[in-house]
C-alpha positions as CSV (number, residue, x, y, z in Angstrom):
1,M,0.6,-2.5,-3.8
2,I,0.6,0.7,-4.4
3,Q,0.7,1.9,-1.2
4,R,1.3,5.9,-1.1
5,L,1.5,3.1,0.6
6,T,1.4,3.0,-0.5
7,N,2.8,1.7,0.1
8,G,1.3,2.9,-0.5
9,H,0.9,2.1,-0.7
10,A,2.3,4.8,1.9
11,M,4.5,7.6,2.9
12,T,3.1,11.1,2.4
13,T,4.0,14.8,3.4
14,D,3.5,16.7,6.6
15,Q,1.9,20.3,7.0
16,T,4.0,22.9,8.2
17,S,4.1,23.2,11.9
18,T,6.2,23.5,15.3
19,T,5.7,22.0,18.9
20,A,2.7,23.6,20.9
21,A,5.3,25.4,23.1
22,G,6.9,26.7,20.0
23,K,10.3,25.1,20.8
24,T,12.3,22.1,19.5
25,P,12.5,19.2,22.0
26,T,15.8,18.8,23.8
27,D,15.9,15.3,22.5
28,T,15.8,15.6,19.0
29,Q,18.3,16.7,16.4
30,P,21.1,18.3,18.7
31,G,22.9,21.2,17.3
32,R,20.4,21.9,14.6
33,H,19.3,25.7,14.1
34,A,16.2,26.0,16.2
35,A,15.0,29.3,14.7
36,A,11.9,28.5,12.6
37,G,12.2,29.5,9.0
38,R,15.8,29.9,8.9
39,H,17.3,28.3,5.8
40,E,20.6,27.1,5.3
41,A,22.3,25.5,2.2
42,P,21.9,21.8,1.9
43,G,25.7,21.1,2.1
44,R,25.9,23.1,5.4
45,D,22.8,22.1,7.2
46,P,22.2,18.2,8.1
47,K,18.4,18.6,8.1
48,W,18.7,18.7,4.3
49,W,20.7,15.3,4.1
50,T,17.7,14.1,6.3
51,L,15.3,15.0,3.4
52,V,18.0,13.2,0.8
53,A,18.1,10.0,3.0
54,V,14.3,9.7,3.7
55,C,13.3,10.5,0.1
56,T,15.8,8.0,-1.2
57,G,14.5,5.3,1.2
58,V,10.9,5.8,0.4
59,F,11.2,6.4,-3.3
60,M,12.8,2.8,-3.1
61,L,9.8,1.4,-1.1
62,L,7.1,3.2,-3.5
63,L,9.2,1.8,-6.5
64,D,9.0,-1.6,-5.4
65,V,5.3,-1.6,-4.6
66,T,4.3,-0.1,-8.0
67,I,6.9,-2.4,-10.0
68,V,5.5,-5.4,-8.1
69,N,1.9,-4.8,-9.5
70,V,2.8,-4.7,-13.0
71,A,5.0,-8.0,-12.5
72,L,2.1,-10.3,-11.0
73,P,0.8,-11.9,-14.2
74,D,4.7,-12.8,-14.9
75,I,5.4,-14.2,-11.4
76,Q,2.1,-16.0,-11.8
77,A,3.0,-17.8,-14.8
78,E,6.5,-18.5,-14.0
79,L,6.0,-19.9,-10.6
80,N,2.7,-21.5,-11.4
81,A,0.9,-19.5,-8.9
82,S,-2.7,-19.3,-8.1
83,L,-4.6,-15.9,-7.4
84,S,-4.4,-17.0,-3.6
85,D,-0.4,-17.4,-4.0
86,L,-0.4,-13.8,-5.4
87,Q,-2.6,-12.3,-2.4
88,W,0.1,-13.9,-0.3
89,V,2.8,-12.4,-2.3
90,I,1.3,-9.1,-1.8
91,D,-0.2,-9.6,2.0
92,A,3.0,-11.4,3.4
93,Y,4.7,-8.1,2.7
94,A,1.8,-6.0,4.0
95,L,1.3,-8.3,7.0
96,S,4.7,-7.9,8.3
97,L,4.8,-4.2,7.8
98,A,1.5,-3.8,9.7
99,A,2.5,-6.1,12.3
100,L,6.0,-4.4,12.9
101,L,5.2,-0.7,12.6
102,L,4.1,-0.2,16.0
103,T,6.8,-1.9,17.5
104,A,9.3,-0.3,15.0
105,G,8.0,3.2,16.1
106,S,8.3,2.5,19.6
107,L,11.7,1.2,19.1
108,A,12.8,4.3,17.0
109,D,11.6,6.4,20.0
110,L,13.7,4.6,22.4
111,V,17.0,3.6,20.6
112,G,17.2,6.4,17.9
113,R,15.0,7.0,14.8
114,R,18.3,7.1,12.5
115,R,19.5,3.9,13.7
116,V,16.2,2.1,13.2
117,F,16.1,3.6,9.7
118,A,19.2,2.6,8.6
119,I,18.9,-1.1,10.0
120,G,15.5,-1.2,8.1
121,T,17.0,-0.2,5.0
122,V,19.7,-2.8,5.4
123,V,17.2,-5.7,5.9
124,F,15.0,-4.3,2.9
125,T,18.1,-4.9,1.0
126,V,18.7,-8.4,1.9
127,G,14.9,-9.2,1.4
128,S,15.1,-7.5,-2.1
129,I,18.0,-10.0,-3.0
130,A,15.9,-13.1,-1.6
131,C,12.9,-12.0,-3.6
132,G,14.8,-11.7,-6.7
133,S,16.5,-15.2,-6.1
134,A,13.2,-17.1,-5.1
135,Q,12.9,-20.4,-7.2
136,S,9.2,-21.0,-5.8
137,I,6.2,-19.1,-4.9
138,L,6.6,-20.0,-1.4
139,Q,10.2,-18.7,-1.3
140,L,8.9,-15.5,-2.7
141,T,6.3,-15.0,-0.2
142,L,8.9,-15.7,2.7
143,A,11.3,-13.1,1.2
144,R,8.7,-10.7,1.0
145,A,7.7,-10.9,4.6
146,F,11.4,-10.6,5.4
147,Q,11.4,-7.4,3.1
148,G,8.3,-6.0,4.9
149,I,10.4,-6.4,8.2
150,G,12.9,-3.7,6.8
151,G,10.1,-1.9,5.4
152,A,8.4,-1.6,8.6
153,A,11.5,0.1,10.2
154,M,11.8,2.6,7.2
155,F,8.2,3.5,7.4
156,A,7.8,4.0,11.0
157,T,10.5,6.5,11.0
158,A,10.6,8.4,7.8
159,L,7.8,10.8,8.7
160,A,9.2,11.1,12.3
161,L,12.8,12.0,10.9
162,L,11.2,14.7,8.8
163,A,8.9,16.0,11.7
164,G,11.8,16.3,14.0
165,A,14.4,17.8,11.4
166,F,12.3,20.6,9.9
167,R,10.7,23.9,11.2
168,G,8.6,26.7,9.8
169,K,8.9,27.3,6.2
170,D,11.7,24.7,5.8
171,R,9.2,22.1,6.8
172,G,7.0,23.1,4.1
173,T,9.8,23.1,1.5
174,A,11.0,19.8,2.5
175,F,7.5,18.1,2.5
176,G,7.0,19.8,-0.5
177,V,10.1,18.0,-2.3
178,F,9.1,14.6,-0.2
179,G,5.7,14.9,-1.9
180,A,6.9,15.4,-5.4
181,V,9.7,12.4,-5.2
182,T,7.0,10.1,-3.9
183,G,5.1,11.3,-6.9
184,I,7.9,10.4,-9.3
185,A,8.5,7.0,-7.6
186,V,4.8,6.1,-8.4
187,A,4.8,7.6,-11.7
188,I,7.5,5.8,-13.0
189,G,7.2,2.6,-11.3
190,P,4.6,1.1,-13.5
191,V,6.8,2.0,-16.7
192,L,10.1,0.7,-15.0
193,G,8.4,-2.5,-13.8
194,G,7.1,-3.0,-17.4
195,V,10.2,-2.5,-19.0
196,L,12.4,-4.7,-16.5
197,T,10.0,-7.5,-16.4
198,S,9.2,-7.6,-20.4
199,G,13.0,-6.8,-21.2
200,L,14.8,-8.9,-18.6
201,S,12.8,-10.5,-15.9
202,W,10.4,-10.0,-13.1
203,R,13.2,-10.4,-10.8
204,W,14.8,-7.4,-11.6
205,I,12.1,-5.6,-9.8
206,F,13.9,-6.5,-6.7
207,F,17.3,-6.2,-7.7
208,V,16.7,-2.7,-8.8
209,N,16.4,-1.8,-5.3
210,I,20.1,-2.5,-4.4
211,P,21.8,0.5,-5.6
212,I,19.1,2.7,-4.2
213,C,19.4,1.0,-0.7
214,L,23.0,1.6,-0.9
215,V,22.7,5.2,-1.4
216,A,20.0,5.5,1.3
217,I,22.3,3.7,3.7
218,G,25.4,5.8,2.9
219,V,23.6,9.3,3.5
220,T,21.8,8.1,6.6
221,L,24.9,6.7,8.3
222,T,27.2,9.7,7.3
223,K,24.7,12.6,7.2
224,V,21.6,12.2,9.5
225,Q,21.6,13.2,12.9
226,E,20.1,10.9,15.5
227,S,16.6,11.8,17.5
228,K,14.7,9.8,19.9
229,D,12.3,10.2,22.8
230,P,14.1,10.1,26.3
231,K,10.6,9.1,27.9
232,A,10.1,6.2,25.5
233,G,9.5,3.0,27.5
234,R,10.4,-0.7,26.4
235,P,8.9,-2.2,23.4
236,D,5.4,-4.0,24.1
237,W,5.9,-7.4,23.1
238,I,2.8,-8.7,24.4
239,G,0.7,-6.2,22.1
240,F,3.1,-6.9,19.3
241,L,2.2,-10.7,19.6
242,T,-1.3,-10.3,20.0
243,F,-1.6,-7.8,17.1
244,S,0.3,-9.5,14.6
245,L,-1.2,-13.0,15.3
246,G,-4.6,-11.4,15.3
247,L,-4.2,-9.5,12.0
248,G,-2.5,-12.7,10.4
249,A,-5.5,-14.8,11.3
250,L,-7.8,-12.3,9.7
251,V,-6.1,-12.0,6.5
252,Y,-5.7,-15.8,6.4
253,A,-9.3,-16.3,7.1
254,L,-10.1,-13.8,4.3
255,I,-7.9,-15.7,1.7
256,E,-9.0,-19.0,2.9
257,A,-12.7,-17.9,2.4
258,G,-12.0,-17.3,-1.3
259,Q,-11.0,-20.8,-1.9
260,L,-13.5,-22.6,0.5
261,S,-16.6,-20.7,2.0
262,W,-17.5,-18.1,4.5
263,G,-19.2,-20.7,6.5
264,D,-16.1,-23.3,6.4
265,G,-15.3,-24.5,9.7
266,K,-11.6,-23.3,9.2
267,V,-12.5,-19.7,8.1
268,V,-14.9,-19.5,10.9
269,G,-12.5,-20.4,13.6
270,L,-9.7,-18.2,12.0
271,L,-12.3,-15.2,12.2
272,V,-13.1,-16.1,15.9
273,A,-9.3,-16.4,16.7
274,S,-8.6,-13.1,15.0
275,A,-11.3,-11.4,17.0
276,V,-10.1,-12.8,20.5
277,L,-6.2,-11.6,19.8
278,L,-7.5,-8.3,18.6
279,A,-9.6,-7.8,21.6
280,L,-6.7,-9.0,23.8
281,F,-4.6,-6.4,21.9
282,V,-6.9,-3.4,23.0
283,L,-7.0,-4.5,26.4
284,S,-3.4,-4.7,26.8
285,Q,-2.8,-1.4,25.2
286,A,-5.7,0.2,27.8
287,R,-3.9,-1.4,30.8
288,Q,-0.3,-0.4,30.2
289,R,1.4,2.8,31.3
290,Q,3.3,3.3,28.0
291,P,1.4,1.2,25.3
292,M,3.0,1.2,21.7
293,F,-0.5,2.4,20.6
294,D,-1.5,5.1,22.8
295,L,-5.3,4.8,23.0
296,S,-6.2,8.2,24.3
297,L,-5.2,9.3,20.8
298,L,-8.6,8.0,19.7
299,R,-10.5,10.7,21.6
300,K,-9.1,13.3,19.0
301,P,-11.6,12.9,16.3
302,T,-9.0,14.2,13.7
303,F,-6.6,11.2,14.6
304,D,-9.5,9.0,14.1
305,G,-10.1,10.5,10.7
306,G,-6.6,10.1,9.7
307,L,-6.6,6.3,10.5
308,I,-9.9,5.8,8.5
309,A,-8.5,7.7,5.7
310,A,-5.2,5.6,5.7
311,F,-7.2,2.3,5.7
312,G,-9.7,3.7,3.2
313,I,-7.2,4.7,0.6
314,S,-5.3,1.2,0.8
315,A,-8.3,-0.8,1.1
316,S,-9.9,0.8,-1.9
317,I,-8.0,2.0,-5.1
318,F,-4.7,0.5,-3.8
319,S,-6.0,-3.0,-3.3
320,L,-8.1,-2.9,-6.4
321,L,-4.9,-2.2,-8.7
322,A,-3.7,-5.7,-8.3
323,F,-7.0,-7.0,-10.3
324,L,-6.8,-4.0,-12.9
325,V,-3.4,-5.1,-13.7
326,I,-4.5,-8.9,-13.9
327,Y,-7.3,-7.8,-16.0
328,V,-5.3,-5.7,-18.4
329,Q,-2.6,-8.2,-18.9
330,N,-4.3,-11.7,-18.6
331,V,-7.9,-10.7,-20.4
332,L,-6.7,-7.9,-22.7
333,G,-3.7,-9.5,-23.4
334,Y,-1.1,-6.4,-22.8
335,S,2.6,-7.0,-22.0
336,A,3.8,-5.8,-18.7
337,V,5.3,-2.8,-20.3
338,G,2.2,-2.1,-21.9
339,A,0.4,-2.4,-19.0
340,G,2.7,0.0,-17.1
341,V,2.4,2.6,-19.8
342,R,-1.7,2.6,-19.4
343,F,-1.4,3.0,-15.7
344,L,0.5,6.2,-16.1
345,F,-2.8,7.8,-16.3
346,L,-3.2,7.2,-12.7
347,S,0.4,7.6,-11.7
348,G,0.8,10.8,-13.7
349,A,-2.2,12.4,-12.5
350,S,-1.3,11.8,-9.1
351,F,2.1,13.1,-9.5
352,F,1.0,16.4,-10.8
353,T,-1.4,17.1,-8.0
354,A,0.9,15.6,-5.1
355,A,3.2,18.5,-5.3
356,L,0.2,21.1,-5.5
357,A,-1.7,19.4,-2.5
358,G,1.7,19.2,-0.4
359,R,1.9,23.0,-0.7
360,L,-1.8,23.8,-0.4
361,T,-1.7,21.9,3.2
362,E,0.2,25.2,4.6
363,K,-3.0,27.3,3.5
364,V,-6.1,25.2,3.3
365,P,-7.3,22.9,6.4
366,V,-6.5,19.2,5.5
367,K,-10.1,18.2,5.8
368,W,-11.1,20.2,2.5
369,L,-8.3,18.3,0.7
370,I,-8.7,14.4,2.2
371,G,-12.6,14.7,2.4
372,P,-13.3,15.8,-1.1
373,G,-10.3,13.8,-2.2
374,F,-12.0,10.6,-1.2
375,L,-15.3,11.7,-2.9
376,L,-13.3,12.3,-6.2
377,L,-11.8,8.9,-5.8
378,G,-15.3,7.5,-5.5
379,V,-16.1,9.3,-8.8
380,G,-13.3,8.0,-10.4
381,L,-13.9,4.2,-9.2
382,V,-17.6,4.7,-10.6
383,L,-16.3,5.8,-13.8
384,L,-14.1,2.7,-14.0
385,T,-17.2,0.3,-13.7
386,G,-19.3,-0.9,-16.8
387,I,-16.2,-2.8,-18.3
388,R,-17.8,-5.3,-20.9
389,Q,-16.5,-8.4,-22.8
390,D,-15.8,-6.2,-25.5
391,S,-14.2,-3.5,-23.9
392,S,-10.8,-2.0,-24.6
393,W,-8.1,-0.5,-22.3
394,T,-9.6,3.1,-23.3
395,H,-12.6,2.2,-20.9
396,L,-10.2,2.8,-18.1
397,I,-8.8,6.1,-19.0
398,A,-11.2,8.4,-17.4
399,G,-11.4,6.3,-14.3
400,L,-7.8,6.0,-13.9
401,T,-7.2,9.6,-14.4
402,V,-9.8,11.0,-11.8
403,C,-8.6,8.2,-9.1
404,G,-5.0,9.4,-9.8
405,L,-6.2,13.0,-9.2
406,A,-7.8,12.1,-5.9
407,I,-4.9,10.1,-4.6
408,G,-2.6,13.2,-5.1
409,F,-5.0,15.4,-3.4
410,I,-5.5,12.8,-0.2
411,N,-1.9,11.3,0.5
412,P,0.1,14.8,1.1
413,P,-2.2,16.3,3.8
414,L,-2.9,12.8,5.1
415,A,0.3,12.6,7.1
416,S,-1.0,15.8,9.1
417,T,-3.2,13.5,11.0
418,A,-0.6,11.1,12.0
419,V,2.1,13.5,13.3
420,G,0.2,16.9,13.6
421,V,-2.0,15.8,16.8
422,V,1.1,14.7,18.9
423,R,4.1,16.2,20.4
424,V,7.2,15.8,17.8
425,E,8.9,13.5,20.3
426,R,6.0,11.2,20.1
427,S,5.6,11.4,16.4
428,G,7.4,7.9,15.9
429,M,4.4,6.1,17.4
430,A,1.9,8.3,15.7
431,S,3.3,7.7,12.3
432,G,3.6,4.1,13.0
433,V,-0.1,3.9,13.8
434,N,-1.0,5.5,10.8
435,S,1.3,3.8,8.4
436,T,-0.1,0.4,10.1
437,F,-3.7,1.4,9.2
438,R,-2.5,1.7,5.6
439,Q,-0.9,-1.7,5.6
440,V,-3.9,-3.3,7.6
441,G,-6.1,-1.8,4.5
442,V,-3.7,-3.4,2.0
443,A,-3.6,-6.7,3.6
444,T,-7.5,-7.1,4.3
445,G,-8.6,-5.2,0.9
446,I,-6.5,-7.5,-1.2
447,A,-7.8,-10.9,0.9
448,A,-11.5,-9.6,0.8
449,L,-11.7,-8.5,-2.8
450,G,-9.8,-11.3,-3.9
451,S,-12.0,-13.7,-2.1
452,I,-15.0,-12.1,-3.7
453,F,-13.4,-12.0,-7.0
454,S,-12.1,-15.6,-7.2
455,H,-15.7,-16.8,-5.7
456,Q,-17.6,-14.9,-8.3
457,V,-15.5,-15.8,-11.4
458,A,-15.2,-19.6,-10.2
459,D,-19.2,-19.7,-9.8
460,A,-19.6,-18.2,-13.1
461,S,-17.2,-20.1,-15.0
462,R,-18.3,-23.6,-13.6
463,A,-21.8,-22.6,-14.6
464,G,-20.9,-21.4,-18.1
465,L,-18.6,-24.5,-19.0
466,A,-20.4,-27.5,-17.1
467,G,-21.7,-29.7,-19.9
468,R,-19.7,-28.2,-22.7
469,V,-16.1,-29.2,-21.8
470,P,-15.1,-32.6,-20.6
471,A,-15.5,-33.3,-17.0
472,Q,-12.2,-33.9,-16.3
473,A,-11.0,-30.5,-17.4
474,L,-13.6,-28.4,-15.7
475,D,-12.0,-28.1,-12.3
476,G,-8.7,-27.1,-13.9
477,L,-10.3,-24.8,-16.1
478,T,-12.4,-23.2,-13.4
479,A,-9.3,-22.7,-11.0
480,A,-7.4,-21.1,-13.7
481,L,-10.2,-18.7,-14.6
482,S,-10.8,-17.7,-10.9
483,G,-7.2,-16.5,-10.8
484,G,-8.1,-14.2,-13.9
485,Q,-5.9,-16.3,-16.2
486,V,-8.1,-16.1,-19.3
487,K,-5.4,-16.2,-22.1
488,A,-3.7,-19.0,-20.2
489,A,-6.7,-21.1,-19.8
490,S,-8.1,-20.7,-23.1
491,E,-4.9,-21.5,-24.8
492,G,-4.8,-24.7,-22.6
493,A,-8.3,-25.6,-23.8
494,R,-7.2,-25.0,-27.3
495,V,-4.4,-27.4,-26.9
496,A,-6.3,-30.2,-25.3
497,A,-8.9,-30.1,-27.5
498,T,-6.9,-30.0,-30.7
499,K,-5.2,-33.3,-29.7
500,Q,-8.6,-34.9,-29.5
501,G,-10.6,-33.5,-32.3
502,G,-8.4,-31.4,-34.4
503,A,-7.8,-27.8,-35.1
504,S,-11.6,-26.9,-35.5
505,A,-12.5,-28.4,-32.0
506,G,-9.3,-26.5,-30.7
507,Q,-10.7,-23.1,-31.9
508,Q,-14.3,-23.6,-30.7
509,A,-12.9,-24.8,-27.1
510,H,-10.6,-21.7,-27.3
511,D,-13.5,-19.4,-28.0
512,L,-15.9,-21.2,-25.5
513,V,-13.4,-20.8,-22.6
514,Q,-12.3,-17.1,-23.5
515,S,-15.9,-15.9,-23.8
516,V,-17.1,-17.6,-20.5
517,G,-13.9,-16.7,-18.7
518,T,-14.0,-12.9,-20.0
519,S,-17.7,-12.5,-19.0
520,A,-17.0,-13.7,-15.5
521,V,-14.0,-11.9,-14.9
522,V,-15.4,-8.4,-16.1
523,D,-18.5,-9.3,-14.2
524,A,-16.6,-9.7,-11.1
525,L,-14.1,-6.9,-11.5
526,N,-17.2,-4.4,-12.0
527,H,-18.3,-5.9,-8.7
528,I,-15.2,-5.3,-6.6
529,I,-14.8,-1.8,-8.1
530,T,-18.3,-1.0,-7.1
531,I,-17.4,-2.1,-3.6
532,S,-14.4,0.0,-3.5
533,A,-16.3,3.1,-4.9
534,V,-18.8,2.8,-2.0
535,L,-15.8,2.6,0.6
536,A,-14.3,5.8,-0.8
537,F,-17.5,7.6,-0.7
538,V,-18.4,6.5,3.0
539,V,-14.6,7.3,3.9
540,G,-15.0,10.9,2.5
541,V,-18.0,11.6,4.5
542,I,-16.4,10.5,7.6
543,C,-13.5,12.3,7.1
544,L,-15.3,15.6,6.4
545,V,-17.0,15.1,10.0
546,L,-14.3,14.1,11.9
547,I,-10.8,15.8,10.9
548,R,-10.8,19.4,12.7
549,Q,-8.0,21.8,12.4
550,R,-8.0,22.7,16.1
551,D,-6.8,19.2,17.0
552,F,-3.4,20.1,15.7
553,V,-1.1,20.7,18.4
554,Q,1.7,22.6,16.5
555,R,1.3,26.1,16.1
556,G,2.4,26.0,12.5
557,A,-0.8,24.0,11.4
558,P,-3.2,26.3,9.3
559,S,-5.7,28.0,10.9
560,G,-9.4,27.9,10.5
561,E,-11.9,25.3,9.9
């Protein structure tokens, strides 16, 4: 999913700042000009090559996320996938990202951020090739998990590389460029994904990563200077295992709940196991001298607000996008490229406001960008509600546009809460934690919203079709409709009924399934949109309360509340 993220759905800009002592850490970027605000030509100063490498890599990550969204219905059709299968295609990537980000951040601080970033890019490239070559939904899911391993290494180090490379006014310029590049990736992703999926195949949404990866790898290895934390300890493998297994059990439970029920023994057992494992993770972090997640950071309200915001934006709008794409393509009947063009209202609005917000972080306290941004996101989501059976795609324009504006205002300053409250040499860990919460938001959001969506559609479809279609066809139709496959289910009903009763019976069966399925899908979609809106409003209020400018340790942070 889109993870400004998001991927994110998930890299953002940072605010101009220096260390609390006003000095460059001795372990970071040796030989670099230390004077804040000193400008050098990009070809003469290696820090600008760092910006090129990071922007190229993150551009690819964000492009991949937005492209995958538009391709989901085609993947569903070609690989005969259910809604839960699609949830796993998204969540396998998000889970491996979330599980490995903290460890990747620790490894980057220990062995070098450039090295980890380069290795991650190579792994992501191999994963992309495996995704494009997958012959089954299981192979694609496993390849996405492997792709997420590389993405974790890149996500965990991107912000740290920029934070360590730039000072003073140059940092503001660098993050302004970074914000614009990420905005471009999100803006062109849906259209490029639609063109590749409709014109070639969904497989090319992964193959397109290869040349971009090669550029990022080349620049990173030849131009970017190394940085690390000389005080970094060994990776916390106990924490890694308890966190990854606990999060995996939670997501598995949420997805299975959509197929079974919340009271099913398997679901309850997974939830209990998840709670125990995550509790053990917190305990292990509290007892270690050098944990991968420094729990003392939670004493800073601004850091807490940043984590809640990172989770909130991913669990709301970015998780919801998958279901909106399914609606536009499987219910309204648009092609992948047609859907991509329509989602430009969201990505285009985000692009235009992201660059502006990136510059505003130098002058405006970040709480007055993030908090109101979430409130605006809530308004946009409310505008998306009210979809009816006879609604056209134009109903989505206002809501998508306002949501895009909100995303643009939230994402750029959000990174300030990740690296702005810690010393630069600990920025790898801090950015890893923040990015982890983004991926946790995607994984749990997709799983939870998907379970609610599929349950509601299945119940409504079964009630509407029972006694009106052959009993032997009811389960199959209900399963297809619960995955949002209204077009496929109605056409299947037409073919089956035509064989038995002729063209007239086939048309009646088609119209019945389409009517019942469309009603069930739009009702369920309105329900999960409302849930996302409530989450956005709550997160907005929390951010306004928690985020405080005085928590930023760098002198370059904007002053005032």
